[in-house]
N, C-alpha and C positions, 0 to 999 in steps of 0.2 A: 901884703904876704898873708897867704893862707896855711892852716895847718895840714889840710887836705884838700886834694882836688879830685873830685869825683866825676868821671867820665861816663855820661848815661844818666838821664832822669826818668827810668822806669823802674819796676819795682826793686831791683837789686840795688841800684844808684840811691833811690828816694830813701828807702829804708835804712841804709847805713848812714847817710848823711844825718838823716834825723837822729840817730842812735849817738852819732859823734858829736853832733851839736847840742842835744839835750843832755847827754850824760856825761860827757867828758869837757864840755865846753869849748870844744874845739872849733876854730874858724875855717867854714867849709865852702868851697867855690863848686857847684854843680853846673856842669855845661851838658847841652846835648845838641848834636847837628840838625837835628829836626826843629821846626819853629814852635814846639810846644813839649810841656813835659808829659809823663805818663806812658812813654814809650808805645808799645802796642797796644797798650790797654786804653789809650787815649779816646775819649768819647766826646761828642759835641753834639749841639742842637742843629738839625739841619733845616732847610728853609720851610718845611711843615711844622717845625717845632719839635720834633720826635728826636729824642736822644738816640744817636747811632754810634756804633763802634766803628772808627776811622779804618781800623786793620782787621776787620773780622771779629765774630763774637767771642766775648771773653767772660765765662762763666765761672763765678767763684764757688770752689767747693774744697773741703779740707777735714781732715780728721784730727789736726792740731788744735787743741784749746789755746795753746801758746799763741800760735799764730794768728788765729781768731780773735783772740783777746787783745793783741798788739794792734792789729788793723782797726778793731773798734774804737780806738782812741780817736780816729780820724774820719769816722763814718759811722752814720746808722744803717741798718741793713733792712733790705726789702727781701723776706722769705721767698725763696724760688727754687722749685724743683726742675731741673732741665729734664725735657723729652725731645726725642729725636724721631722722625721717621724716616726709612728709607723707600724710595720708590723701585720696586722690583718686580718685574713680570708684569707690570701694568697696574700695580696695586701699591699703597703705602703701608708699610708694616713697621712696627717697632724695632729699633736697633739701639744697644746691643739685642742680639737675637734672644727671645724669651719664648714661653710656651704659646703665647698669643700669636708670635710671628709664624710659628710651625703650623698652628692651626689655620690660620688664614691662607697660608702659601700653599698648603697641602689638602686643604678642606677636610682637616681632622677635628675631633674633638678631645683630644688629650685633656685630663682633668686633674693630673696630679703631677707632682715633680717625679716621682718614680717613672711614669709613663713617657714624660720628656726625655729623663735621662736615657731610657732605654732607646728610644727613637735617636738620639744622639750617638749612643755607643753603637747601634747598629751600622752607623754610617761611617763612623771614625776610622780612619786607616792607621794600622799601628806604624810607628817611626821610631826607630830605636834610638837615635839622638835629635833632639829638637835643636835646629841650628838657625833655621829662616824663618821669616814671617809666614811663608806658606805652611812650613812644618807645623808650626803653632796651631792654625786653624785646622788644617786637614786632619791632625791626630786629635783635635777636639770634636768637630762636626763633620768631618768628610769633604770630599771634594766638590760635591754639587752646592752645597752652601757657600763654600769657599769662593767658588766661581760666581755665584749670584751676588754676595755681600762685599767681597773682599779683594779680589783680584783687579777688576776693573778700577775700583775706587783708588786703590794703593797706587796702582799704575798711574793714574791720573795725578795723585797727591805727590808722589816721590819722582815719577818718570823713570822708574826701572820697575821689574817684576819683582813680587813679593818674595821669589825665590832667591832674589840677589840682595835683600834687606834682612838686616839683624832680627831676629826674634822679638826683640824689645817692643817693634812698632804694632804689631798686631796683639801682642801679649796685653797691651794696655786695655783692650775692648775684651769685656768677659762674655761668656755665654751662660745664659740663666734657664733653669728648668722650671722656674715660677712665672708669674704673670707681673712682676715688678718692671714697669716700662720706664723708670727713671733712668738716665744715662749715666748718672752717678748714685753711689751708695753712701757717700761720707757722711759723717755726723752734723757737718756744718755745711749748709747748701743755701747761699744767698746772693743778693746783689747788691752793691753799695746803693742806697737808697737816693743819693742826689748824683750819682754817676762816679765813675773811676776818676776823672779828672778832678772834679772837687774834692776827692780823698786824698790825692797826690798834693793839691794847692795846700790843704790843711797840714799835710805831713812836712811839707817844705817849708811853712809858715813859721820860721825861726828866726831871730835877729841875728844868729852866728852863721846863718845859712844866705849864701848869695847864689842866684840861679841867672845863668846865661843860656839862652835857647839860640838856636841858627848859627852856634860856633861849632867848628870840627876841632878834635884834639889836636891835629897838626899845625893848626894855625896859631895854637897858644902854647903847645908843649915846651917850647924854648923861651917863652916870653913870661908867662905868669910863675911868679915865686911861691912854692909850696913845698911842703917837708915830705909827705907822703901820698900816695895815688891808689886810687880805687879805679879799677879800670872794668868795664862791663860791655865793651864792645868785642867785636871779634879779636880773638887772641892773634891770629895770623897777622891782622891789619896792624896791631901793635908793633909786632916784630919785623913790620914792612916786608912781609912774605918772604922771609929770608929762605923758608923750606918750601915755599910755593902756596898757592892759594888753597884753603880749606873749602870743599864742595858745601853748598847750602842750596835747600831749594827755597823759592820765593813765591810770592803770592801777587795778584793783582785783583782789584775789587772794582765792582760795578755797582754804585749806589743810585737806586732808583726809588721814586715815590709815585704810588698809584692812588688814583681817587676812587678808592673804596676803603671799607673801613677794616677788612681783614683779607688775606691772601691765603693763609694757611693754616690749619689747626694746631700746629705746634711752632716753636720758635725756630726750628732748623729742619730742613728736609734734605736727605742726603741722595745723591744721584750715581750709585755704583755702575749703572748698565747703560745710561743714556747720558746726552749732553755733554759739551766741553767744561762745564763748571761741576765742581765736585758737591757743592751745598747752596742753599738758599737761606738766609736769615731774615726773619720778621721780628724787629726789635720791640715792638710793644708788648709781646710776650714777655720779653725780660723786664721790661721797666715798669708795666703796670699803667702806661698812659692811657688817657683818653683821647682818642682824635678821629675825626671822620675820615680822614686819609691814613695810609699807613706806607712805611719806608722799608725797604728791603736791600739786602747785600747779594750779590752773585760772586761767588769765589772762584777764582781761575788759579790753579797752581802754573808755576813758571820755572824756567831755570834761571832767569835774569832777573834782577832787581834787588831790592833790600834782603838782607839775610835773615830767614825767619826760621828754618829748621834746619840743624846739623843732621847730614845723611849718615845713618847708622850702618856704616860698612866697615870691615876690618882694615881695610887700605886707607880710609879716611882717618880712622883711630891711630893709626901707625904714624901718621903726619902729625896728629894733634900731640901723641906722645912726645915728640921732638920739641914742640912749642912748649909742651907742660915741663920738661926738663930745663928748657931755656928759661921758663918763668921762674924757676927756684933759685936761679942767680940773681933774682930781682927782688930781695927780700922786702924793700919798702914800697913794692906794688903788690895789691892784693887783687886776683883775677876772679871775678864772682860773676854770676847769671849764666844764661843759658848759651850765649855766644863767646864768652869768655872761658868757659868750660867745656863748650862744644858737646853739650848733652841737651836733651829734650827735657825740660822741666815743666811742670805746672805751676801756676802762679804762686801756690802756696809753699811749693819746694824753693821757689826763688826766694820768697821771704824768709823762709826757715835758713836758707843758706847764708843769707845777708845778716840775719840775727846770730847765727853761730859764727860768723867771721867777726861781727863786732864783739862777741864775747871774748874771742880769742885776743883782740885788739886791746880790749878793756884789761883782760888779766895781765897782758904784757905791760900797759900803762901804769896798773896797780904795782906790779914787782917793780918796775923802773922808779916810781915815786917811794914806795914804802917797804918795799923787799917781801911784802905778803900778798895774797890773792884774796879779793873781795868777791862775795857772791854777787851775782847779777840778780837784782829785784825783779827784772820783768820776763826772766826766761831761765827756765830750769834745764840742764843740758839734755836730760832724757826725754824732754817734750820737743825738741828740735826736731823739724821734718828733716830726716836725713835723706838726700836726693840719692 
């Protein structure tokens, strides 16, 4: 008998399993339908001895000291600032768009933030109410840059035009007037020194935690005895699609190794105008490994396959809200993570959500046992990354 069953061994499931086991002395069973832990962040050594990410690049970044400190219990870090180039009009330029991008594309020599800001302002189109992903970009930098960088990439990635997607999709990518070519500007930017999988192994290495991979929830939901449940899979799947299936975007990956030391100058190159794939990742930039060969992943968005990205459209949110209301009638089940809450979260946000959920569970546990609330020594409420 287990106190808790945790469905999913990715960030959400592994973090909360570790907290339940180490802080509440709970007996926890963690299952995952895949043959490994780590969820989409799973990495492995390929035949060339290069550490690759099985499900595409995962770059850790966060502004939360609490999240970073928590994960630091299970990994050393390799400092790494992510840089991405986009192949546009036959040349590779920084993305997010910055002053260097503009100078290269248009043969200009803008030298100040003010000059770049004036360049964008002259091209931006006034939009009374920003509703869609197209609106976000066009109102910021104009239609020409929108067509060059965003429309094609977004249509490949999501299978619909940006004009049919919620504004949150392109709002994630900033536009800069300076020459900062880092993809992220967070306080903490680093990669787990020994890889994500090793970090998850340490996180789940507790005598109170039992891990079983290659097991689907439906196989054991009526067999294993447990008191409460953490579910990190698709919420519509848990409720057997009673309101229909929630739409997700999936990915397929082509992993290749080349007999050359380097293939590209940065870890990721995006292809918004050409190719069927959206981006190519070269992993040695992320890991810092030395090898005479190099390994790449070509990423192809698809409508079929494992659910990766909830599609942010209002009609999909309407379906989700029905499942969300149904979930409230199951107080012994906690739904956390990207799939269970039908939201696109970064990794640090998932960790923050899991820690915040544990904090609530811990307070309930303390109230039940003593009638008073106890402070969480590992996390202050105001430090939680709020998705």
